[in-house]
N, C-alpha and C positions, 0 to 999 in steps of 0.2 A: 454599456454606454448610457442607456436611458436612466439607470438607476444612480450611477455615480457621476455622470457628466464628464468622465474621463475616458479617453480612447484606450482600449485594452489590446495589447499585442500578445498573442499566444505563441509560445515557443514549443518545439517538439524535438525530442532527441532522435538521432538517426545513427543506427549501428551497422549500416551496410558495409562500411570499411572494415570494422572489427569482425563481422561475420566472414567477409572475404579472406581476411587474414587467418582466421581459424581454419577455413577450408584448406588453405595452403599448408598449414601446420599439420592437419590431419593426413593430407595426401603424402607428406614427406616424412612424418615422424611416428605416426600411431603404429604402423606396421612394424617399424624398427623396435617399438616398445613392446611388441608382443601382443597388441590388440587384435582380436579375432577379425578376420576379413569381413564377416557379415556385419559387425559393429562399425567398421570403417565405412562400408558402402552405405549403411543406413544413415550414418551421420552426414556423409557427403550429399546424399539425396535431400535431407531435410534442412540442411544449412543454406537457406535462402531467406532474404528479408521478407517479412510478412506485411510490413507497414504499421504493425502494432508495436510501439516502442517497448512496452513492458515485455511482451512475448519475445521480440527480437533480442532484448537484453538477456533474457533467460536462455535463449538458444545460443547466444554467444558465450555465456558463462557456462552453459551445460548444467545449470542448476537454478533453483529459485532462491530468492533472498531468504535470510533467516534472521532471527533476533540478534545473533552474534555476527552476522555478515549482512548487514542491512544496506547493500550497495545500491538499492533502488532509489533511495533518497538522494544520493550523490549524483547518480548517473541520469536520472529522469527529471530531477528538479534543479538542484544547485548548479551543476555543470552547464546544462543548456542555458539557464538564465545568465550565468557569467559570460559564456561565450557569445551568446547572441544578443544580449541586451546591455550588460554592464560594461564589458571590455570595450565595445565600440564607442561608448560614451566617455570613457576615461581619457585622460591626457589632453583634455581640451581647455584646461585652465580654470574650469569651474568646480563647484562642490557637487558631488553626487551622493544622494542619500537613499539608501535601500530600506524601505519600510518592511518589516518582517512581523507577521501576525502570529508570533509564538508566545506561549505562556510558561511561566516558571514551573508550575506544577504538572506540566505535561510529561516531563522526564527528568532523570538525574542530571543529564547534560545541560538542559535548559535552565535548571534551578539556579545555576551560578552565572548565567549570562548577565552582563550589564545592560542597562536600558539603552545606552548609546555607546558605541566604541568606534574608534577610527581604524580602518583597515590599511590606509596609505594611498597615496596618489590622488587625494581629494575624495576618497570613498568613505562614507560612514554608514554604519548599520544602526537603525533606529527601531526600537521594539516598543511601540506605544501601549500595548496591552499586556506587557510582560507580567505585571503584578496583579492582573485582573483574575477573579475567580470565574467559574462557569456562569453563575447567575448574572454577573455583570456583562458578560459577553452577550447573552440573549436579551438582557434588558436593553443593550445598545441597539440590537435588531428591532426591538419593539418600539423604541423611541423614534427610530427613523422610519418605521412603517415598512421594514423589509422582513419578509418571512424567511426563517432559516431553511437550509436544505431539507426537503421533505423526508429524507432518509433518517433524520434525527427523531422523527415521530414514528418511525417504523423499526425501532429497536437498535439502530446503529449508533455506535459511539465514535466511529471514525468514518469519515466520508470522502477523504482525499482519494482513496482507492477502495473499491468495494468488490470483494473483501480485502482488507489489509492483511498482510501476513501475520500481524500481531493482534488480530481481532479476538474478542472474548468469545468464550463458549456459547453463551446466550445469543451474541450477536451472529455467530455463524448459524445457529438454529433458526433465527428470524430470516436470514438471507435465504437459507434452503427452503423455508416454507413459503415466503413471499415471492422469491425470484429464483425458481428452480433452474431457469435458463443460465443463470450465472454459474451454478454448480456444474451444469453441462459444459459450459465453456472452459472452466478450469480443468475438468476431466480431460477434454481434448488437448489442452495445453500440456498437462502432465504427459500425455502420450507422445506429444511432439518433442518436448524438452528431453524426455528420457532417451530418444533416439540421438540427440545431439550430445549426450553425456558419455564420457568414456567408460563409466561404470554401468551404463545401460539402465539407469533408474533416476527418477526425479520426482519428488513430492512437494506439493505447494506449501505445506505446513511443517515439514520435517526438518527443522534446524538441528544442529548438533546437541542442543539441550532439550529437545522435545521429549515429551512423556507420553506414555500410552498405558491403558489399564493393565497390560502385561508387564509393565516396568519401563525402565529407560531404554531408548533405542540407540543410545550412544555407541554401544558395542556391537550393534547389528551391522551387517553388510547392507549396501544400498538396495539390493534386490530383496532382502528380508524386510526392509522397511516398506518397500512398495506393497508387499503382501498384507501389511496391517495398518498402514498409515497414509493411504491415498486420500484424495479429497472425499471420495464416497465413504470411506471408513471414518473420516473426521466428522462428516455430517451425522452419521449414525451415533458417534460418541457424543455429539452435541445435544442429542435428544435424551441423554441419560442423566441420572442423578447418582449420588452416593459413590462418587469416584468411578462412575462408568459401569457399575455392576448391575444396574437395573434401569428400565426406561422411565422417564419422568412423565407420569400420567397427566399432569397439568399441561405439558407441552402439546398434547394431542388435542386439547380444547382451543383450537386456533381460529381467530377471526381476523382475516386479512384486511379488514376495514378499520380495526380498532387501533387507537393510539397506544403505543407501547413504548413511549419515550422514557429514557432514564432521567430525563431533565424536566419532565412534566410539560412537554410542549404539545398540548392539545390544540386543536384548530381554533377553538373559541377564545383562547388566551392570546391570540396574535392579532389583536386590533391595535393600530398605532396609538400611543399614549402621548398626550400633551402634558409635559411635566409642569408647565406653568399653571395650567388649570388644576393640577392635582395638588399643588402647594396650598 
């Protein structure tokens, strides 16, 4: 509010209903499907809302999102905004404009989006920075005297979720070195979600197209994947070079106070700029 002068409403997804529905399904169907009784009882015990939307989503699904099944964006961002903000405002006879801060070079899907399109019912999507490149985004921050998220200067390329399931290898290494408590949290989440999974296994980074130094995990069972691709294994892999066959000695020389931004966002560079004076 102080920065933008605009009141901000924060929305939050709630999966209590879906988790309750899954409990009923497990109670009535899993035994019929031949699922071991110990797996059924463990799932029923763990299937309770935690209050953390991401973890509750994964408990409901019995798995973590992956690159090919990135349901987190839809369930945690798009749908809550539509249901709690957009839909209540529609149908009142006015024009509703949804401002979206997406850029074309962020993904293949966003590359072909129009700058503005009409959804229907008076709703329009407007994407004002669609054609911007990365330097332009941070130059806008500098011009307005707004410092970017500090994680950008600590090796992170994605800051919406930390870590994102699509984070880079070097980004995961930075997270593990700077914020070990985040890795501890994901380790706990893996243990919780695997109990809610019919196959008894769940890994934070193991999508169907995931790779491992031993080769593709696509043909492995879920339990085999857990043995080599848990968050702890992923962190160890993030410290390696040459395809994971040796540890990267440079990564051991770590200064947690140093700026390691991929965008050159050092503290001294973030003084507000008066463009009129610069001309």
